LUMTORKOL-629270 format. One record per residue (C-alpha): residue number from 1; x, y, z. Coordinates in steps of 0.1 Angstrom, whole numbers, padded with zeros to 4 digits. Layout:
BEGIN
atom nr: NUM | x: X | y: Y | z: Z
...
//
This chain:
BEGIN
atom nr: 1 | x: 0186 | y: 0092 | z: 0261
atom nr: 2 | x: 0161 | y: 0069 | z: 0278
atom nr: 3 | x: 0131 | y: 0080 | z: 0299
atom nr: 4 | x: 0131 | y: 0070 | z: 0336
atom nr: 5 | x: 0104 | y: 0045 | z: 0331
atom nr: 6 | x: 0125 | y: 0025 | z: 0307
atom nr: 7 | x: 0155 | y: 0014 | z: 0328
atom nr: 8 | x: 0154 | y: -0021 | z: 0315
atom nr: 9 | x: 0155 | y: -0009 | z: 0279
atom nr: 10 | x: 0185 | y: 0013 | z: 0288
atom nr: 11 | x: 0203 | y: -0019 | z: 0301
atom nr: 12 | x: 0194 | y: -0038 | z: 0269
atom nr: 13 | x: 0207 | y: -0010 | z: 0247
atom nr: 14 | x: 0240 | y: -0009 | z: 0267
atom nr: 15 | x: 0243 | y: -0047 | z: 0264
atom nr: 16 | x: 0243 | y: -0044 | z: 0226
atom nr: 17 | x: 0268 | y: -0015 | z: 0226
atom nr: 18 | x: 0245 | y: 0015 | z: 0224
atom nr: 19 | x: 0254 | y: 0045 | z: 0245
atom nr: 20 | x: 0222 | y: 0051 | z: 0264
atom nr: 21 | x: 0219 | y: 0080 | z: 0289
atom nr: 22 | x: 0195 | y: 0071 | z: 0317
atom nr: 23 | x: 0182 | y: 0096 | z: 0342
atom nr: 24 | x: 0156 | y: 0078 | z: 0364
atom nr: 25 | x: 0146 | y: 0109 | z: 0384
atom nr: 26 | x: 0145 | y: 0136 | z: 0357
atom nr: 27 | x: 0113 | y: 0155 | z: 0352
atom nr: 28 | x: 0100 | y: 0168 | z: 0319
atom nr: 29 | x: 0117 | y: 0202 | z: 0322
atom nr: 30 | x: 0151 | y: 0186 | z: 0331
atom nr: 31 | x: 0147 | y: 0162 | z: 0301
atom nr: 32 | x: 0141 | y: 0192 | z: 0278
atom nr: 33 | x: 0171 | y: 0210 | z: 0292
atom nr: 34 | x: 0193 | y: 0180 | z: 0286
atom nr: 35 | x: 0181 | y: 0176 | z: 0250
atom nr: 36 | x: 0188 | y: 0213 | z: 0245
atom nr: 37 | x: 0224 | y: 0208 | z: 0257
atom nr: 38 | x: 0229 | y: 0177 | z: 0235
atom nr: 39 | x: 0215 | y: 0185 | z: 0200
atom nr: 40 | x: 0207 | y: 0155 | z: 0179
atom nr: 41 | x: 0202 | y: 0132 | z: 0209
atom nr: 42 | x: 0172 | y: 0108 | z: 0205
atom nr: 43 | x: 0149 | y: 0105 | z: 0235
atom nr: 44 | x: 0130 | y: 0072 | z: 0241
atom nr: 45 | x: 0098 | y: 0073 | z: 0261
atom nr: 46 | x: 0064 | y: 0058 | z: 0266
atom nr: 47 | x: 0049 | y: 0091 | z: 0276
atom nr: 48 | x: 0028 | y: 0101 | z: 0246
atom nr: 49 | x: 0022 | y: 0137 | z: 0257
atom nr: 50 | x: 0060 | y: 0142 | z: 0264
atom nr: 51 | x: 0069 | y: 0126 | z: 0230
atom nr: 52 | x: 0045 | y: 0149 | z: 0212
atom nr: 53 | x: 0057 | y: 0180 | z: 0231
atom nr: 54 | x: 0093 | y: 0173 | z: 0224
atom nr: 55 | x: 0087 | y: 0165 | z: 0187
atom nr: 56 | x: 0068 | y: 0198 | z: 0183
atom nr: 57 | x: 0098 | y: 0216 | z: 0198
atom nr: 58 | x: 0121 | y: 0200 | z: 0172
atom nr: 59 | x: 0137 | y: 0173 | z: 0194
atom nr: 60 | x: 0140 | y: 0137 | z: 0182
atom nr: 61 | x: 0117 | y: 0116 | z: 0204
atom nr: 62 | x: 0107 | y: 0080 | z: 0198
atom nr: 63 | x: 0076 | y: 0066 | z: 0214
atom nr: 64 | x: 0083 | y: 0031 | z: 0227
atom nr: 65 | x: 0053 | y: 0008 | z: 0226
atom nr: 66 | x: 0041 | y: -0015 | z: 0254
atom nr: 67 | x: 0043 | y: -0052 | z: 0248
atom nr: 68 | x: 0064 | y: -0083 | z: 0252
atom nr: 69 | x: 0101 | y: -0075 | z: 0258
atom nr: 70 | x: 0113 | y: -0090 | z: 0225
atom nr: 71 | x: 0087 | y: -0070 | z: 0206
atom nr: 72 | x: 0097 | y: -0038 | z: 0223
atom nr: 73 | x: 0134 | y: -0045 | z: 0217
atom nr: 74 | x: 0128 | y: -0054 | z: 0180
atom nr: 75 | x: 0108 | y: -0021 | z: 0175
atom nr: 76 | x: 0136 | y: 0000 | z: 0191
atom nr: 77 | x: 0165 | y: -0018 | z: 0176
atom nr: 78 | x: 0150 | y: -0015 | z: 0141
atom nr: 79 | x: 0143 | y: 0022 | z: 0146
atom nr: 80 | x: 0179 | y: 0028 | z: 0158
atom nr: 81 | x: 0195 | y: 0005 | z: 0132
atom nr: 82 | x: 0210 | y: -0017 | z: 0159
atom nr: 83 | x: 0219 | y: -0053 | z: 0153
atom nr: 84 | x: 0204 | y: -0075 | z: 0180
atom nr: 85 | x: 0236 | y: -0093 | z: 0189
atom nr: 86 | x: 0255 | y: -0095 | z: 0222
atom nr: 87 | x: 0293 | y: -0092 | z: 0219
atom nr: 88 | x: 0310 | y: -0087 | z: 0252
atom nr: 89 | x: 0338 | y: -0067 | z: 0237
atom nr: 90 | x: 0313 | y: -0042 | z: 0224
atom nr: 91 | x: 0289 | y: -0042 | z: 0254
atom nr: 92 | x: 0288 | y: -0013 | z: 0278
atom nr: 93 | x: 0283 | y: -0014 | z: 0315
atom nr: 94 | x: 0246 | y: -0020 | z: 0322
atom nr: 95 | x: 0249 | y: 0002 | z: 0353
atom nr: 96 | x: 0267 | y: 0034 | z: 0342
atom nr: 97 | x: 0271 | y: 0029 | z: 0304
atom nr: 98 | x: 0309 | y: 0031 | z: 0304
atom nr: 99 | x: 0330 | y: 0008 | z: 0282
atom nr: 100 | x: 0342 | y: -0025 | z: 0295
atom nr: 101 | x: 0378 | y: -0037 | z: 0295
atom nr: 102 | x: 0388 | y: -0074 | z: 0293
atom nr: 103 | x: 0403 | y: -0086 | z: 0326
atom nr: 104 | x: 0422 | y: -0116 | z: 0337
atom nr: 105 | x: 0414 | y: -0139 | z: 0366
atom nr: 106 | x: 0442 | y: -0123 | z: 0385
atom nr: 107 | x: 0427 | y: -0088 | z: 0379
atom nr: 108 | x: 0393 | y: -0098 | z: 0394
atom nr: 109 | x: 0405 | y: -0120 | z: 0422
atom nr: 110 | x: 0389 | y: -0107 | z: 0454
atom nr: 111 | x: 0363 | y: -0088 | z: 0434
atom nr: 112 | x: 0342 | y: -0119 | z: 0426
atom nr: 113 | x: 0332 | y: -0149 | z: 0446
atom nr: 114 | x: 0358 | y: -0177 | z: 0446
atom nr: 115 | x: 0333 | y: -0201 | z: 0429
atom nr: 116 | x: 0329 | y: -0176 | z: 0400
atom nr: 117 | x: 0367 | y: -0172 | z: 0397
atom nr: 118 | x: 0370 | y: -0210 | z: 0395
atom nr: 119 | x: 0341 | y: -0215 | z: 0371
atom nr: 120 | x: 0347 | y: -0188 | z: 0345
atom nr: 121 | x: 0377 | y: -0176 | z: 0325
atom nr: 122 | x: 0364 | y: -0145 | z: 0306
atom nr: 123 | x: 0359 | y: -0114 | z: 0327
atom nr: 124 | x: 0353 | y: -0077 | z: 0320
atom nr: 125 | x: 0356 | y: -0047 | z: 0342
atom nr: 126 | x: 0337 | y: -0014 | z: 0338
atom nr: 127 | x: 0361 | y: 0015 | z: 0331
atom nr: 128 | x: 0337 | y: 0038 | z: 0348
atom nr: 129 | x: 0323 | y: 0023 | z: 0380
atom nr: 130 | x: 0345 | y: -0008 | z: 0383
atom nr: 131 | x: 0316 | y: -0034 | z: 0381
atom nr: 132 | x: 0329 | y: -0068 | z: 0372
atom nr: 133 | x: 0312 | y: -0089 | z: 0346
atom nr: 134 | x: 0317 | y: -0125 | z: 0335
atom nr: 135 | x: 0301 | y: -0147 | z: 0309
atom nr: 136 | x: 0280 | y: -0168 | z: 0332
atom nr: 137 | x: 0247 | y: -0187 | z: 0328
atom nr: 138 | x: 0227 | y: -0154 | z: 0325
atom nr: 139 | x: 0243 | y: -0151 | z: 0290
atom nr: 140 | x: 0220 | y: -0179 | z: 0278
atom nr: 141 | x: 0190 | y: -0159 | z: 0288
atom nr: 142 | x: 0203 | y: -0128 | z: 0271
atom nr: 143 | x: 0210 | y: -0149 | z: 0239
atom nr: 144 | x: 0175 | y: -0165 | z: 0240
atom nr: 145 | x: 0159 | y: -0131 | z: 0242
atom nr: 146 | x: 0181 | y: -0117 | z: 0214
atom nr: 147 | x: 0173 | y: -0147 | z: 0192
atom nr: 148 | x: 0136 | y: -0139 | z: 0196
atom nr: 149 | x: 0143 | y: -0103 | z: 0187
atom nr: 150 | x: 0163 | y: -0114 | z: 0156
atom nr: 151 | x: 0134 | y: -0136 | z: 0145
atom nr: 152 | x: 0111 | y: -0106 | z: 0147
atom nr: 153 | x: 0135 | y: -0082 | z: 0130
atom nr: 154 | x: 0145 | y: -0105 | z: 0102
atom nr: 155 | x: 0111 | y: -0120 | z: 0097
atom nr: 156 | x: 0118 | y: -0157 | z: 0105
atom nr: 157 | x: 0086 | y: -0177 | z: 0111
atom nr: 158 | x: 0100 | y: -0203 | z: 0135
atom nr: 159 | x: 0121 | y: -0193 | z: 0164
//
């Protein structure tokens, strides 16, 4: 479960296939109630006081550091034992966290701009909210960031 201040982290976790619950408007009491209802759930936060409080109460809570995006991702991925690799068939919807299903051009015709339909052949549709995804140019940026994360995680000097 990801604190409301870490929405971008929730999206990254979902991109690499980690089920990340994200409640942007939940207050501390609501967070504690959710953790009580879901034993064993790990809570990610930047709120030091909340992290200490939850840990004292026996909940698993990880303090997420400030810093460059790739450093933060490396820290979190290492703690969670997550491989920093994007695989579309494993990714979850960045909006709602539901699984994605492969879709044909015909399946997404009318749901994406015609230029996207003409330019790309690999599409995925969220099984929860219906959001359509394709492997467009943004994938290069995702891969560049994850390559930096891999360099940090695996200790490579030159990246």
